[in-house]
C-alpha positions as CSV (number, residue, x, y, z in Angstrom):
1,X,0.0,-0.1,0.2
2,X,1.1,3.6,-0.9
3,X,0.6,4.6,2.7
4,X,2.6,1.9,4.4
5,X,5.2,2.3,2.0
6,X,5.5,6.2,3.0
7,X,5.3,5.7,6.5
8,X,8.2,3.1,6.3
9,X,10.5,5.4,4.4
10,X,10.0,8.1,7.4
11,X,10.6,5.7,9.9
12,X,13.7,4.6,8.2
13,X,14.8,8.3,8.8
14,X,15.4,7.4,12.7
15,X,12.6,10.5,13.2
16,X,9.3,10.3,15.2
17,X,6.3,12.6,15.1
18,X,5.1,15.2,17.5
19,X,1.5,15.7,16.4
20,X,-0.8,19.0,17.3
21,X,-4.2,18.2,19.5
22,X,-7.1,20.4,18.3
23,X,-9.7,18.9,20.9
24,X,-12.0,17.6,18.1
25,X,-14.1,14.1,18.6
26,X,-12.5,12.7,15.6
27,X,-9.0,13.4,16.3
28,X,-8.1,10.1,17.8
29,X,-9.3,8.1,14.9
30,X,-8.5,10.5,12.3
31,X,-5.1,11.5,13.4
32,X,-3.3,9.7,16.1
33,X,-4.3,6.1,15.6
34,X,-3.2,6.1,11.9
35,X,0.5,7.2,12.8
36,X,0.8,6.0,16.1
37,X,3.4,3.7,15.3
38,X,5.9,6.8,14.2
39,X,4.5,9.3,16.6
40,X,6.5,9.9,20.0
41,X,4.2,12.8,21.4
42,X,0.9,14.6,21.0
43,X,1.4,18.2,21.9
44,X,-1.5,20.7,23.4
45,X,-1.8,23.9,25.3
46,X,-2.4,24.3,29.1
47,X,-5.9,25.5,29.7
48,X,-6.5,28.9,28.5
49,X,-7.0,30.6,32.1
50,X,-3.5,29.5,33.0
51,X,-1.6,30.7,30.3
52,X,-2.3,32.1,26.8
53,X,-0.9,29.9,24.0
54,X,-0.5,32.2,21.0
55,X,-3.4,30.6,19.5
56,X,-7.2,30.6,19.5
57,X,-8.2,28.6,22.1
58,X,-10.0,25.3,20.6
59,X,-10.4,23.4,23.9
60,X,-13.2,23.1,26.4
61,X,-14.5,25.9,28.5
62,X,-14.0,24.8,32.0
63,X,-11.1,23.4,33.5
64,X,-13.2,20.2,34.4
65,X,-14.4,19.5,31.0
66,X,-10.6,20.2,29.5
67,X,-9.2,17.6,31.8
68,X,-12.1,15.1,30.9
69,X,-11.1,15.4,27.4
70,X,-7.4,14.9,28.2
71,X,-8.0,11.7,30.2
72,X,-9.3,10.1,27.1
73,X,-6.4,11.1,24.9
74,X,-4.1,10.1,27.8
75,X,-5.4,6.9,28.1
76,X,-5.4,5.9,24.2
77,X,-1.7,7.7,23.9
78,X,-0.5,5.6,26.8
79,X,-1.7,2.6,25.4
80,X,0.7,3.3,22.3
81,X,3.4,4.6,24.1
82,X,3.0,8.1,23.2
83,X,3.6,10.9,25.9
84,X,1.5,14.1,26.1
85,X,3.5,17.4,25.8
86,X,2.1,20.4,27.4
87,X,2.7,23.7,26.0
88,X,2.9,27.1,27.6
89,X,4.9,29.4,25.2
90,X,4.6,32.7,25.9
91,X,5.9,34.9,28.4
92,X,4.6,35.2,31.6
93,X,4.5,37.9,34.5
94,X,5.0,36.6,38.1
95,X,1.3,35.4,38.5
96,X,1.2,33.6,35.5
97,X,4.5,32.0,36.3
98,X,3.3,30.9,39.3
99,X,0.1,29.4,37.7
100,X,1.8,27.4,35.0
101,X,4.5,25.9,37.7
102,X,1.5,24.7,39.9
103,X,-0.5,23.6,36.8
104,X,2.4,21.7,35.4
105,X,2.8,20.0,38.7
106,X,-0.6,18.9,38.7
107,X,-0.6,17.9,35.2
108,X,2.7,16.0,35.7
109,X,1.0,13.8,38.8
110,X,-2.2,13.4,36.7
111,X,-0.5,12.0,33.7
112,X,2.9,10.4,34.4
113,X,5.6,10.8,32.0
114,X,4.1,13.9,29.9
115,X,6.5,16.9,29.4
116,X,6.4,20.7,29.0
117,X,7.4,23.0,26.6
118,X,8.1,26.3,27.9
119,X,9.1,29.7,26.7
120,X,10.4,31.0,29.9
121,X,13.8,29.5,31.4
122,X,12.9,31.3,34.7
123,X,9.4,29.0,34.7
124,X,11.5,26.1,33.7
125,X,14.0,26.3,36.6
126,X,10.9,26.9,39.3
127,X,9.2,23.8,37.6
128,X,12.3,21.5,38.0
129,X,12.8,22.8,41.4
130,X,9.5,21.7,42.8
131,X,9.5,18.7,40.3
132,X,12.7,17.3,39.6
133,X,11.8,14.5,37.7
134,X,9.6,16.2,35.3
135,X,10.9,16.4,31.7
136,X,10.7,20.3,30.4
137,X,12.2,21.4,27.2
138,X,12.6,25.0,25.8
139,X,9.9,26.2,23.0
140,X,11.0,27.3,19.7
141,X,10.4,30.8,21.0
142,X,13.0,30.6,23.5
143,X,15.2,30.9,20.2
144,X,17.8,28.1,20.5
145,X,19.7,29.2,17.3
146,X,23.2,28.6,18.9
147,X,25.1,26.2,20.8
148,X,25.6,29.0,23.7
149,X,21.9,29.4,24.1
150,X,21.5,25.5,23.9
151,X,24.4,25.4,27.0
152,X,22.4,28.1,29.3
153,X,19.6,25.7,29.2
154,X,21.5,22.6,30.0
155,X,23.1,24.1,32.9
156,X,20.2,25.5,34.1
157,X,17.5,22.7,33.7
158,X,19.2,19.9,31.4
159,X,16.5,19.2,29.0
160,X,16.8,16.4,27.0
161,X,15.1,17.8,23.9
162,X,15.7,21.3,22.1
163,X,13.1,22.5,20.1
164,X,15.2,24.7,17.6
165,X,14.8,28.2,16.2
166,X,13.1,28.0,12.9
167,X,16.6,29.9,11.6
168,X,18.8,26.9,12.1
169,X,16.0,24.6,10.5
170,X,18.3,24.3,7.4
171,X,21.6,24.4,9.1
172,X,22.8,21.0,9.3
173,X,26.3,21.9,11.0
174,X,24.3,24.0,13.9
175,X,22.0,20.7,14.2
176,X,25.1,18.6,14.6
177,X,26.3,21.0,17.1
178,X,23.1,20.3,19.1
179,X,23.5,16.4,18.7
180,X,27.0,16.5,19.8
181,X,26.0,18.1,23.1
182,X,23.8,15.2,23.8
183,X,20.5,16.8,23.0
184,X,17.5,15.1,20.7
185,X,16.4,17.8,18.3
186,X,12.9,18.5,17.9
187,X,12.2,20.9,14.7
188,X,9.1,22.6,13.2
189,X,9.4,22.2,9.7
190,X,7.0,24.9,8.6
191,X,5.1,27.5,10.6
192,X,3.4,31.3,9.6
193,X,6.5,33.2,10.4
194,X,9.3,34.6,8.3
195,X,12.8,34.0,9.1
196,X,14.7,36.2,11.5
197,X,11.1,38.3,12.1
198,X,11.7,41.7,12.9
199,X,8.9,42.0,15.0
200,X,9.9,39.0,17.0
201,X,9.2,40.5,20.4
202,X,5.6,40.5,19.7
203,X,5.1,36.7,19.3
204,X,4.9,36.7,23.2
205,X,2.3,39.5,23.3
206,X,0.2,41.1,20.8
207,X,-0.4,37.8,18.7
208,X,-1.6,36.1,22.1
209,X,-4.0,39.0,22.9
210,X,-5.3,39.5,19.3
211,X,-6.3,36.0,19.2
212,X,-8.0,36.0,22.8
213,X,-9.9,39.0,21.4
214,X,-10.8,37.2,18.2
215,X,-12.0,34.2,20.2
216,X,-14.6,36.4,21.9
217,X,-15.5,38.4,19.1
218,X,-18.5,37.7,16.7
219,X,-16.3,39.7,14.0
220,X,-12.5,39.3,13.3
221,X,-10.4,42.0,14.9
222,X,-8.4,44.0,12.2
223,X,-4.5,43.5,12.5
224,X,-2.2,46.8,13.0
225,X,0.3,47.0,10.6
226,X,3.1,46.8,13.1
227,X,2.3,43.3,14.3
228,X,4.0,40.1,12.9
229,X,1.3,38.3,11.1
230,X,0.2,40.9,8.4
231,X,3.9,41.9,7.9
232,X,4.7,38.3,7.4
233,X,1.9,37.5,5.2
234,X,2.6,40.7,2.9
235,X,6.2,39.1,2.6
236,X,5.0,35.7,1.5
237,X,2.6,37.1,-1.0
238,X,5.1,39.3,-2.7
239,X,6.3,37.4,-5.7
240,X,9.4,39.0,-5.5
241,X,10.6,37.9,-1.8
242,X,8.5,34.7,-1.1
243,X,11.4,32.8,-1.3
244,X,12.9,33.9,2.1
245,X,10.9,30.9,3.7
246,X,13.0,28.7,1.9
247,X,16.0,29.7,4.4
248,X,13.8,28.2,7.1
249,X,11.2,26.0,5.9
250,X,11.9,22.3,5.5
251,X,9.9,20.1,2.7
252,X,9.3,16.5,2.7
253,X,11.8,15.9,0.0
254,X,14.8,17.4,2.7
255,X,14.2,14.9,5.6
256,X,16.5,12.5,4.0
257,X,19.5,15.1,4.4
258,X,18.5,15.4,8.2
259,X,18.7,11.7,9.0
260,X,20.6,11.6,12.3
261,X,20.4,15.2,13.2
262,X,16.6,15.4,13.6
263,X,14.8,13.1,16.1
264,X,11.3,14.6,16.2
265,X,9.5,16.3,13.6
266,X,6.8,18.5,15.3
267,X,3.9,19.3,12.8
268,X,2.2,22.9,13.1
269,X,-1.6,22.8,13.2
270,X,-3.4,23.2,16.9
271,X,-6.0,25.2,15.0
272,X,-6.7,23.1,12.2
273,X,-9.4,20.0,11.4
274,X,-8.0,16.8,11.9
275,X,-8.6,16.3,8.1
276,X,-6.1,19.3,7.5
277,X,-3.9,17.8,10.2
278,X,-3.8,14.4,8.5
279,X,-3.3,15.8,5.2
280,X,-0.1,17.8,6.6
281,X,1.2,14.8,8.5
282,X,0.6,12.4,5.2
283,X,2.5,15.2,3.2
284,X,5.7,14.7,5.5
285,X,5.5,11.1,6.1
286,X,5.8,10.4,2.4
287,X,9.1,12.4,2.7
288,X,9.8,12.9,-1.1
289,X,7.7,16.2,-2.1
290,X,9.9,19.6,-2.8
291,X,6.8,21.9,-3.1
292,X,5.3,23.8,-0.1
293,X,1.9,22.6,1.6
294,X,0.3,26.2,2.2
295,X,0.4,29.9,2.5
296,X,3.3,30.6,-0.1
297,X,2.8,27.9,-3.0
298,X,6.6,27.3,-4.4
299,X,8.9,24.4,-5.6
300,X,12.2,23.8,-5.2
301,X,14.9,22.4,-7.3
302,X,17.0,19.3,-6.1
303,X,20.2,21.2,-5.4
304,X,18.5,24.1,-3.4
305,X,19.2,22.3,-0.1
306,X,22.8,21.8,-0.4
307,X,22.8,25.8,-1.5
308,X,20.8,27.0,1.4
309,X,22.6,24.8,3.8
310,X,25.8,26.2,3.4
311,X,25.0,29.5,2.1
312,X,25.8,33.0,4.2
313,X,22.5,34.6,4.0
314,X,23.6,37.4,2.1
315,X,20.1,37.0,0.4
316,X,19.8,40.5,-1.6
317,X,22.9,40.2,-3.1
318,X,23.1,36.8,-3.7
319,X,19.5,36.4,-5.6
320,X,19.9,32.3,-6.2
321,X,16.7,31.6,-4.5
322,X,14.8,34.4,-6.2
323,X,16.0,33.2,-9.5
324,X,16.0,29.5,-8.9
325,X,12.8,28.7,-6.6
326,X,9.7,28.6,-8.5
327,X,6.6,30.7,-7.7
328,X,3.4,28.9,-7.9
329,X,0.9,31.3,-5.8
330,X,-0.1,32.4,-2.3
331,X,-2.6,31.5,0.4
332,X,-3.4,34.7,3.0
333,X,-4.6,34.1,6.1
334,X,-5.9,36.9,7.9
335,X,-7.2,40.6,7.5
336,X,-5.3,43.0,5.4
337,X,-4.1,45.9,7.1
338,X,-6.1,49.5,6.4
339,X,-4.8,50.7,2.8
340,X,-3.6,47.2,2.0
341,X,-4.5,45.5,-1.4
342,X,-4.2,42.0,-2.8
343,X,-3.5,41.4,-6.2
344,X,-6.2,40.3,-8.5
345,X,-6.3,37.0,-10.5
346,X,-4.9,37.5,-14.0
347,X,-7.7,34.8,-15.1
348,X,-10.6,36.3,-13.6
349,X,-13.1,36.1,-16.4
350,X,-12.0,32.2,-16.9
351,X,-13.0,31.8,-13.0
352,X,-16.6,33.4,-13.5
353,X,-18.2,32.0,-16.6
354,X,-21.8,33.4,-17.0
355,X,-20.7,36.5,-15.1
356,X,-21.1,35.3,-11.5
357,X,-19.1,37.0,-9.1
358,X,-19.4,34.9,-6.1
359,X,-20.5,31.8,-4.4
360,X,-22.6,31.9,-1.3
361,X,-22.7,28.8,1.2
362,X,-25.7,29.1,3.8
363,X,-25.0,26.8,6.6
364,X,-27.7,25.6,9.1
365,X,-26.7,23.1,11.9
366,X,-29.1,20.5,12.2
367,X,-29.0,20.1,15.8
368,X,-30.3,23.7,17.0
369,X,-30.8,25.6,13.9
370,X,-28.2,28.2,14.1
371,X,-27.1,29.7,11.0
372,X,-24.2,31.5,9.0
373,X,-22.7,31.9,5.4
374,X,-19.8,32.3,3.6
375,X,-19.1,33.9,0.4
376,X,-16.0,32.9,-2.1
377,X,-15.1,35.3,-4.9
378,X,-12.1,35.5,-7.0
379,X,-9.7,37.7,-5.3
380,X,-10.4,41.3,-6.0
381,X,-7.8,44.2,-5.0
382,X,-8.6,46.2,-1.9
383,X,-11.2,43.6,-0.7
384,X,-10.7,42.3,3.0
385,X,-11.0,38.4,3.3
386,X,-11.0,36.2,6.5
387,X,-9.1,33.5,4.4
388,X,-7.3,33.7,1.0
389,X,-6.1,30.9,-1.2
390,X,-3.8,31.6,-4.3
391,X,-7.3,32.5,-6.7
392,X,-10.0,33.0,-4.2
393,X,-11.0,34.7,-1.2
394,X,-13.2,33.7,1.8
395,X,-15.7,35.8,4.1
396,X,-18.3,35.0,6.5
397,X,-21.6,36.6,6.8
398,X,-23.6,36.7,10.2
399,X,-22.7,36.2,13.7
400,X,-21.6,32.9,15.0
401,X,-19.1,31.1,17.0
402,X,-15.7,32.0,15.5
403,X,-13.9,28.5,16.3
404,X,-17.0,26.9,14.2
405,X,-16.7,29.3,11.0
406,X,-12.8,29.3,11.2
407,X,-12.8,25.3,11.0
408,X,-15.3,25.6,8.3
409,X,-13.6,28.4,6.4
410,X,-10.2,26.6,6.7
411,X,-11.6,23.0,5.7
412,X,-13.0,24.9,2.4
413,X,-9.6,26.8,2.0
414,X,-7.6,23.7,1.9
415,X,-10.3,21.8,-0.7
416,X,-9.9,25.1,-3.1
417,X,-6.1,24.9,-2.5
418,X,-5.7,21.6,-4.0
419,X,-8.1,22.4,-6.9
420,X,-7.6,26.0,-8.0
421,X,-4.6,25.6,-10.3
422,X,-6.9,23.7,-12.6
423,X,-7.7,26.2,-15.1
424,X,-10.9,24.7,-15.5
425,X,-12.1,24.9,-12.1
426,X,-14.3,27.9,-11.6
427,X,-16.4,29.8,-9.4
428,X,-19.6,27.3,-10.3
429,X,-17.3,24.1,-9.4
430,X,-17.6,25.2,-5.8
431,X,-21.0,23.4,-5.6
432,X,-19.0,20.1,-6.1
433,X,-16.8,20.7,-3.0
434,X,-19.6,19.7,-0.7
435,X,-20.6,16.3,-1.9
436,X,-19.9,13.4,0.2
437,X,-17.9,15.5,2.9
438,X,-18.2,14.2,6.5
439,X,-17.7,17.3,8.0
440,X,-20.9,18.9,6.4
441,X,-23.0,16.2,7.5
442,X,-24.0,18.3,10.4
443,X,-25.3,21.1,8.6
444,X,-27.9,21.7,6.0
445,X,-25.7,23.7,3.1
446,X,-27.6,25.5,0.4
447,X,-25.8,26.6,-2.1
448,X,-26.1,29.7,-4.8
449,X,-24.2,32.1,-7.3
450,X,-24.0,35.7,-7.6
451,X,-23.9,37.8,-10.9
452,X,-22.7,41.3,-11.0
453,X,-25.2,44.0,-11.2
454,X,-24.5,46.3,-13.8
455,X,-24.7,50.1,-12.9
456,X,-26.7,52.9,-15.1
């Protein structure tokens, strides 16, 4: 079988997976069990009232419900030799530091053999003082990009695992130094940021605050221009500079070069639906693609790994990546800043046969009759969207639970990304995307098309 062969090739690399937990009811059967044999841990955020996690909260509303959900996950994971890894990866004030230490001790006692990924070295020291046998490791936000920084953590708490900074993902010489120091190396192959982010300090503060506000609001909160996400997305969407992400993103076809250097591959996606997470996991365990998965779509030549692994990052004079990495398209997640525009597609007429300008999907929950609508249009300059693919923009209409509409839009966007590069795929084709999809079974969905209205 194709799936079995791909898993075997990944296993031969000597790596295991760290899988994101999204609190979805179908997670265990859809994500965890199919990849249990190559998974060493499942990571998840601590409860939202203890510490924000720089993501929208997708879990239970109360601590009791949160623990009940984790109890079920732990039982299954333990049966397959998989440990839980709790994440508290934002900077904390003394009050939050006290809360997270107490919560970590409690979780450690409730879920033996679990581990903790922390942004703060101070919190890690306090936790090891109260629970010497607990396993702690630095978050990627601790920015471990050199043996010196790794040495500080080793002297203070002696972690067995380092989650390395994204900037050294494609620096095998640095990864080898970490291995020589006795660490297991955990690597996040891709994330939403850019290398050497100029506003990295906001990873700890503004992003977590914005996501909490968005979670509590019925409409998306606009992002200010100085924050990391809109800046990163503008860089990624620009055909002149998209290739910068290639200096830190590891594609599946690169994994063979990291054999013996990386122990754990951490898959990003705590906010995604289980079907999206599974697609991303399968994308990596196949271990052969040199084409990116999401947000910015590009394809690398075979010789890009060696070139980038040994270059001096003098990007704006070198131009090698700009000239040799093929740009395919973009998928921008978020709301444009005031005054920001997006590039319209150059084949908009073929995407709108019959003069249709948008597709509208009206969702009605079968359980309680709750409704929301999603509008999909070819990208238009100056228009704000909740989510963008390379060709289409998605926005929602009406008030609803942010977590629910976010998951539905994310699923639709992933499906669109897999279809839209076919020139024959147009606005009318979206009707067919809903056929036979299990995630739509709890809704009644009405599909309609809108035509442009002529003025005058």
